[in-house]
N, C-alpha and C positions, 0 to 999 in steps of 0.2 A: 458810605463807603461801597456801596452798592456795585458788583461787576470788578471791584480792584483786585490785582492779583496778588496772590500770597506765594511764599515759599517758606520750607521748613528744613532745615538741616541738623543732623545729629553729628556730635563729635564724641567718637570712641564709647558711645552708651553712656557718656558723663556729663552730657551739656546738650541742650537742645536750644534752639535760636529760631524765630519766625518773624516772617514779614505780613503786613496787611489783614492783623488782629484787629479786630472790632472791641472784643470784649474779654475777661477772666470771668468764665460763669461760674467755677467753683476750683478750689484746691484744696488738697491735704497732702501729707508728706507720702500717700501713695497714688493720686490723681490728680491730674490738671486737666480742666475743660475750658476750652479754646473756642471764641466764635469769630467767624469770618464771612465773608459775603457768600459762600457756598453753603454754609453749612455749620459744624462742629467738629474740633480736631481733640481727641481725648489721648492724653500722655499717661502712661501708667507705669508704674516702678517703685522705687525706694527711696528714702530722704530727699524726696524731691523739695526744692526752694526756689520760688520765683526770684531772679534777680533782678529782672528788669522790664518792665510793661510802661510803654508810652501809649495811650490812646490815641494823640495827636499823629504821630506818625504810623502805628500799629506795629512798632517794634516790640518783640518779647524775646525774652530768654529765661532759662531755668538751669538748676545744675540737679544731681541727684544721679542714682542707677535708675536709667532708663530701660524699661524691658519691653515697651510697645508704644505703637503709635496707632489709630485707628480712626476714620474719618466717618463721619457720619452726616449725610445729606439733609439740607434743610427741608421741612415737610412741605410737601405741596397741596395746600387746600383743595379739598373734594370738588368744589366749584370750578375753580381752575381747570383741573382735570377733565370734567364733564365738558366745559365748552371751550376746548382749543380750537 
């Protein structure tokens, strides 16, 4: 899925939907960590529950009280930075 476009939509801080998701790396009632081609998306909140995740289509949805969404870029290896 390298280079696949993704989108994130939040509905009234109660539901989050995303496309282009490669994997769910971690989840709890307070945090969900998703991977996409550019890095990670960290969803924070309370009472979070995953409703749907399809690895084949990259579709993801969860419900709960969403208090924040943070993007974390994929780490670039030091060798790649040195030899640009």
